[in-house]
Biotite code that builds the C-alpha atoms (Angstrom):
import biotite.structure as struc

atoms = struc.array([
    struc.Atom([-3.001, -7.443, -0.515], chain_id="A", res_id=1, res_name="MET", atom_name="CA", element="C"),
    struc.Atom([-6.484, -8.009, -2.100], chain_id="A", res_id=2, res_name="LYS", atom_name="CA", element="C"),
    struc.Atom([-5.613, -5.898, -5.242], chain_id="A", res_id=3, res_name="ASN", atom_name="CA", element="C"),
    struc.Atom([-4.461, -8.487, -7.841], chain_id="A", res_id=4, res_name="GLU", atom_name="CA", element="C"),
    struc.Atom([-2.713, -5.947, -10.003], chain_id="A", res_id=5, res_name="GLU", atom_name="CA", element="C"),
    struc.Atom([-0.583, -4.720, -6.989], chain_id="A", res_id=6, res_name="VAL", atom_name="CA", element="C"),
    struc.Atom([0.124, -8.203, -6.051], chain_id="A", res_id=7, res_name="MET", atom_name="CA", element="C"),
    struc.Atom([1.269, -9.110, -9.624], chain_id="A", res_id=8, res_name="ASN", atom_name="CA", element="C"),
    struc.Atom([3.630, -6.041, -9.519], chain_id="A", res_id=9, res_name="GLN", atom_name="CA", element="C"),
    struc.Atom([5.204, -7.143, -6.235], chain_id="A", res_id=10, res_name="MET", atom_name="CA", element="C"),
    struc.Atom([5.479, -10.847, -7.247], chain_id="A", res_id=11, res_name="LYS", atom_name="CA", element="C"),
    struc.Atom([7.051, -9.721, -10.486], chain_id="A", res_id=12, res_name="ALA", atom_name="CA", element="C"),
    struc.Atom([9.905, -8.098, -8.442], chain_id="A", res_id=13, res_name="GLY", atom_name="CA", element="C"),
    struc.Atom([9.055, -4.582, -9.604], chain_id="A", res_id=14, res_name="ASN", atom_name="CA", element="C"),
    struc.Atom([11.069, -1.980, -7.642], chain_id="A", res_id=15, res_name="SER", atom_name="CA", element="C"),
    struc.Atom([9.361, -0.082, -4.929], chain_id="A", res_id=16, res_name="LYS", atom_name="CA", element="C"),
    struc.Atom([9.479, 3.104, -7.138], chain_id="A", res_id=17, res_name="GLU", atom_name="CA", element="C"),
    struc.Atom([7.719, 1.178, -9.922], chain_id="A", res_id=18, res_name="GLN", atom_name="CA", element="C"),
    struc.Atom([5.050, -0.117, -7.550], chain_id="A", res_id=19, res_name="ILE", atom_name="CA", element="C"),
    struc.Atom([4.546, 3.467, -6.132], chain_id="A", res_id=20, res_name="MET", atom_name="CA", element="C"),
    struc.Atom([4.025, 4.610, -9.775], chain_id="A", res_id=21, res_name="LEU", atom_name="CA", element="C"),
    struc.Atom([1.473, 1.830, -10.471], chain_id="A", res_id=22, res_name="GLY", atom_name="CA", element="C"),
    struc.Atom([-1.918, 0.919, -8.833], chain_id="A", res_id=23, res_name="ASP", atom_name="CA", element="C"),
    struc.Atom([-0.581, 0.693, -5.292], chain_id="A", res_id=24, res_name="TYR", atom_name="CA", element="C"),
    struc.Atom([-1.101, 4.275, -3.988], chain_id="A", res_id=25, res_name="PRO", atom_name="CA", element="C"),
    struc.Atom([-4.760, 4.251, -5.381], chain_id="A", res_id=26, res_name="LYS", atom_name="CA", element="C"),
    struc.Atom([-5.404, 0.763, -3.934], chain_id="A", res_id=27, res_name="ALA", atom_name="CA", element="C"),
    struc.Atom([-4.097, 1.878, -0.601], chain_id="A", res_id=28, res_name="LEU", atom_name="CA", element="C"),
    struc.Atom([-6.172, 5.029, -0.604], chain_id="A", res_id=29, res_name="THR", atom_name="CA", element="C"),
    struc.Atom([-9.246, 2.992, -1.426], chain_id="A", res_id=30, res_name="HIS", atom_name="CA", element="C"),
    struc.Atom([-8.462, 0.616, 1.496], chain_id="A", res_id=31, res_name="ALA", atom_name="CA", element="C"),
    struc.Atom([-7.991, 3.540, 3.851], chain_id="A", res_id=32, res_name="ILE", atom_name="CA", element="C"),
    struc.Atom([-11.250, 5.213, 2.685], chain_id="A", res_id=33, res_name="MET", atom_name="CA", element="C"),
    struc.Atom([-13.027, 1.907, 3.478], chain_id="A", res_id=34, res_name="ASN", atom_name="CA", element="C"),
    struc.Atom([-11.868, 2.105, 6.996], chain_id="A", res_id=35, res_name="THR", atom_name="CA", element="C"),
    struc.Atom([-12.947, 5.733, 7.748], chain_id="A", res_id=36, res_name="LEU", atom_name="CA", element="C"),
    struc.Atom([-15.710, 4.673, 10.124], chain_id="A", res_id=37, res_name="THR", atom_name="CA", element="C"),
    struc.Atom([-13.459, 2.670, 12.321], chain_id="A", res_id=38, res_name="THR", atom_name="CA", element="C"),
    struc.Atom([-10.233, 4.626, 11.956], chain_id="A", res_id=39, res_name="ASN", atom_name="CA", element="C"),
    struc.Atom([-11.566, 8.091, 11.215], chain_id="A", res_id=40, res_name="ASN", atom_name="CA", element="C"),
    struc.Atom([-8.711, 9.911, 12.949], chain_id="A", res_id=41, res_name="ASP", atom_name="CA", element="C"),
    struc.Atom([-5.870, 8.064, 11.399], chain_id="A", res_id=42, res_name="LEU", atom_name="CA", element="C"),
    struc.Atom([-7.561, 7.919, 7.931], chain_id="A", res_id=43, res_name="SER", atom_name="CA", element="C"),
    struc.Atom([-8.223, 11.644, 7.946], chain_id="A", res_id=44, res_name="SER", atom_name="CA", element="C"),
    struc.Atom([-4.655, 12.485, 8.907], chain_id="A", res_id=45, res_name="ARG", atom_name="CA", element="C"),
    struc.Atom([-3.326, 10.282, 6.082], chain_id="A", res_id=46, res_name="LEU", atom_name="CA", element="C"),
    struc.Atom([-5.690, 11.553, 3.482], chain_id="A", res_id=47, res_name="LEU", atom_name="CA", element="C"),
    struc.Atom([-5.034, 15.220, 4.287], chain_id="A", res_id=48, res_name="SER", atom_name="CA", element="C"),
    struc.Atom([-1.239, 15.008, 4.442], chain_id="A", res_id=49, res_name="ASN", atom_name="CA", element="C"),
    struc.Atom([0.580, 13.960, 1.209], chain_id="A", res_id=50, res_name="ASN", atom_name="CA", element="C"),
    struc.Atom([3.928, 13.560, 2.990], chain_id="A", res_id=51, res_name="LEU", atom_name="CA", element="C"),
    struc.Atom([2.564, 11.524, 5.811], chain_id="A", res_id=52, res_name="LEU", atom_name="CA", element="C"),
    struc.Atom([0.477, 9.373, 3.307], chain_id="A", res_id=53, res_name="MET", atom_name="CA", element="C"),
    struc.Atom([3.619, 8.740, 1.194], chain_id="A", res_id=54, res_name="ASP", atom_name="CA", element="C"),
    struc.Atom([5.600, 7.632, 4.401], chain_id="A", res_id=55, res_name="LYS", atom_name="CA", element="C"),
    struc.Atom([2.780, 5.392, 5.420], chain_id="A", res_id=56, res_name="PHE", atom_name="CA", element="C"),
    struc.Atom([2.344, 3.951, 1.904], chain_id="A", res_id=57, res_name="ALA", atom_name="CA", element="C"),
    struc.Atom([6.086, 3.067, 1.770], chain_id="A", res_id=58, res_name="ARG", atom_name="CA", element="C"),
    struc.Atom([6.038, 1.515, 5.194], chain_id="A", res_id=59, res_name="SER", atom_name="CA", element="C"),
    struc.Atom([3.099, -0.700, 4.350], chain_id="A", res_id=60, res_name="ILE", atom_name="CA", element="C"),
    struc.Atom([4.725, -1.633, 1.078], chain_id="A", res_id=61, res_name="LEU", atom_name="CA", element="C"),
    struc.Atom([7.653, -2.783, 2.984], chain_id="A", res_id=62, res_name="GLU", atom_name="CA", element="C"),
    struc.Atom([5.420, -5.016, 5.185], chain_id="A", res_id=63, res_name="VAL", atom_name="CA", element="C"),
    struc.Atom([3.693, -6.407, 2.050], chain_id="A", res_id=64, res_name="PHE", atom_name="CA", element="C"),
    struc.Atom([7.012, -7.225, 0.252], chain_id="A", res_id=65, res_name="ILE", atom_name="CA", element="C"),
    struc.Atom([8.480, -8.860, 3.413], chain_id="A", res_id=66, res_name="GLU", atom_name="CA", element="C"),
    struc.Atom([5.309, -10.940, 3.773], chain_id="A", res_id=67, res_name="ASN", atom_name="CA", element="C"),
    struc.Atom([5.612, -12.222, 0.239], chain_id="A", res_id=68, res_name="LEU", atom_name="CA", element="C"),
    struc.Atom([9.219, -13.099, 0.857], chain_id="A", res_id=69, res_name="LYS", atom_name="CA", element="C"),
    struc.Atom([8.307, -15.142, 3.835], chain_id="A", res_id=70, res_name="GLN", atom_name="CA", element="C"),
    struc.Atom([5.479, -16.945, 2.184], chain_id="A", res_id=71, res_name="THR", atom_name="CA", element="C"),
    struc.Atom([7.610, -17.702, -0.856], chain_id="A", res_id=72, res_name="GLY", atom_name="CA", element="C"),
    struc.Atom([5.096, -15.950, -3.272], chain_id="A", res_id=73, res_name="ASN", atom_name="CA", element="C"),
    struc.Atom([7.786, -13.905, -5.054], chain_id="A", res_id=74, res_name="THR", atom_name="CA", element="C"),
])
């Protein structure tokens, strides 16, 4: 949620597929890497399994979009 470009993509109403093709996956990977020391096991599993990472990324994207809808920032 701290990535301005990703937030702009969600606020603009881009489709999930468009967001997944933009900066979102890279921003999420960066955020996960920043938590390696506190969430080493989860982070390692996500970063080493592309399918699991994709599912996680899509799940978190759903949460972000729902949060935006609830706060009226869309």
